[in-house]
N, C-alpha and C positions, 0 to 999 in steps of 0.2 A: 731359867725356865725352858723346858724341853718343848720344841715345836717342830712340826714337819712342813716342808715346803715341797709341794708337788706341782711340777710344771709340765704340761704336755699339750701337744697339738692333736686334736681328735676330731678330724674333719667329717668323718662319716655320719655323725649325728645330724649334720646339715645336708649331706650329699651322699649318694650311693657310692661314690668313688672315694677312695682313700689314697692320697698322694704321699703324705708323710706322717710319721708318728714318732715322737720322741718323749721319753720319760726320764726325768732326773729326780731322784729322791735323796734328800740330805737331812741331817739333824744337827742342831747346834750343840756343841760340847760344853758351852758355858761362856762366861765373860772372857772375851778375847780369844776364845778357843777356835780351832780350825773346823770348818764345816766338813763333816764326814758322811760317807754313804751309809744309808740305813737299809739293810737288806730286808728287814721285816716289813717296813713301810713300802719298799719297792715291790715286794711280793704281793702285798695286798692291792697295790695299784694295778699290777698286772692281772690279778684275778678279776678285778672289776672290769678292766678292759676286755678280758677274755669273755666274760659274760655278756658284755655289750655286743661284741662281735658275734657271739653265738646267736643272740637275739636277731641280728641282722643277717644271719646265715652265711657269714664270712668265716668259713671253717678254718681256712688256712691261717688267717690272722689270729683267730681264737687259739689255735694250737700253738702258734708262735709265742703268744703272750703267756700261756700256761707253762710252756717249757722254760721261759725266762723266769717265771715265778718259782718254778721248781729248782732252778739253778741258784736263785737267791736264798730259798728256804727249802732245802731237800728233805726236811723232816716236819713239814707243815701239813697237818691233816686236811686243812681247807683246800690246799692246792691239789691234793690227790682226789678229793671229792669232786672238784670242778673238772679234773681230768677224766674222772669216771663218767661224769655227765657228758663231756665232750665225746668220748668214745661211744656212749649210748646213742647220741644224736647221729653219729656217722655209722651206726649199726655194727660196730666192732664189739660185740657183746662180751667176748672172753676178756678182752682188754679192759672193758668197763668194769666188769666184776672184780678183776684184779686190783684196779685202782680204788674201788669202793672198800674192798677188804683191807688194802694198805692204809687207807684213811682211818678206818676203825682200829687197826692195830696200833696206830699212833695216838688215837684218842677214842677210847671205847665209851665215852660219855657224851659224844657229839650227837645231839638229837637231830640236827640238820642232815648229817650223813646217814643216820639210820632211816630217816624219813625218805630221803632221796633213793637210798638203796632199796627200800621197800617198794617204791614205785617202779623201780627198775625190775625187781623180781616179779611184781604183779604183771608187768607187760610180757614177761617170759612165761606166764601162766604157772609160776611157782608160788601158788597162793599161800600155803602154810608158811613158807619161808618169809614171804612178804608180810604176813600178819605178825610173825615173830619180830621182824625188823621194825614195823610200826609200833608194836608194843614196847620195844626197847626205847624208841624215841619218846613215847608218851610217859615213860617212867622218869624221865629227866625233869626234876622239879622246876628248874629255871627256864625250861623251854617255853618260848613265846609263840611257837607256831602250832599250838595244840589243835585249834579249830580246823586248819587245813589238813593236818595229819589225820585227825579223826575222819574227816570227809574222804580223804584218799583211802583210808582203811575200809571205810564203808563201801566205797565204789568197788574196791578189790574183793570184799566179801560177797557183794552181789554177783560179781563176775564168777566167783567160785561156787555160786548157787546157795550160799548160806544167807538166807533172807533174815533170819533172826539176828545174826551177828551184824548184818548190814544195818538193820533198824537200830540196834544198840549203838553202833558207832555214829549213825546219823543223828541220833538224839543227843549224844555228847557234842557233836559238831555244832548243833543248833544251840546248845546251852553255852558253848564258848563263843558263839557268834550269833546272838539272837536277832540281829538285824538282817541276816541273810534269809529272807522269807522263802526263797526257792527251796530251801531245805525242808520246810514244812510240806511243800507239795511233793517233794521226793518221798517223804515219809507216807503221805497219803497214798501215793502210787503203790508203795510196798505193802501198806496195810490192806489195800484192796486185793493185791495179789495173794496175801496171806489169809484173806477173807475175815480180817478183823475190821468189820465195817464200822463199828462204833468208834474205834480209835481213828479211823479214816475221817469220819464225820467231824470229830472233835478238832482234828488238825485243820480241816477245811474251815471250820468256824473260826478258829484262832487266826488263820490266815486272813479271813474275810474281815475280821475286826480291825486289822492294821493296814490292809492293802486294798486297792481297787481290784476289781475283777480282771483277770488276765486270761488269755487263751488257754493257758495250762490249768488254771484253777477251774474254769468252766468245764474244761475237758474232764478233770477228775470228778467234778459233780456229775457229769454225764455217766462216767464209768461206774460211780458209786450208785447212782439211780438205777442203772441197768442191773447191777449186781444184786440190788435189794428189791428188784421188781417194782420200782416206783416209776411207772410210765409217765405220769403227769409231770413229775419232777424232771424226768429225762427230756421231755418235750420243751419244758420251760428253759432249761439250761442250753439245750441245743439251739433254740431260737436265739438266745443271747449270743451264743458263739458265732452263729452264722451272720448275725446282724453286726456285731461289734468287731469280729475278727474274720471276715469272709475269706481272706487270702492266707490264713494261717495253716500250718501243717495239721493242727488239731481239727480244723474245719474239714480239711480234706480227709482225714482219718474218720471223722464222723460220717461223712458222705459215703465212705467206703465200708462203713460198718465195722471198723477196726476196734471199736470199743468192746467187742465181745470178749476179748482176752484181757 
């Protein structure tokens, strides 16, 4: 029976300082067989370490582990994807793009890479290319990250000024993650911007059925009430906002009359 043994000292999870780190990965070759080094398992371990170091902003250690993973598995698309993400974080964008493209050249059905590349492109304001990358990710039937990718695609579409497409993507993000109620409020905000007030009202009511009032939900009621000329409703929700969430940004925006837009 095949099994992997991964032994490593990984002190930075408990401390900001990393003094030592050792990784040994082997596989059992069978009864009485000699333990042999497993490069695939070793590469996956290095990828995990690199991502943890990136989360801790230890860029040197992150790169060191990615380079070791690449040495173990020079044709592994996952390694190049993580290398692309590393270069994105250190703002070496040309190198990041090269790595993302290399990853896709090795595996052009990798939804995770398409999604990460889409986010990279969106941050470069290359909105159509980003949308194409997100669409490629969403076409992969076995992809389990649909909800997040739809949400990222929606955010990117809104940045591009395409409100209709943003709404479309946010609706799919909500259908794939119905428990994320904040998406309903995002849709409300966009529907008000689009002047589709009935859709905004319905989404607010749906939010209200499943959730307690929040500063953001009250704020959207205020914006909707103002947009539809319902002054009594505006005063009602403004009173609740100032009473229940007096220190919120939404309360400050209300006092500054920023609900006009």
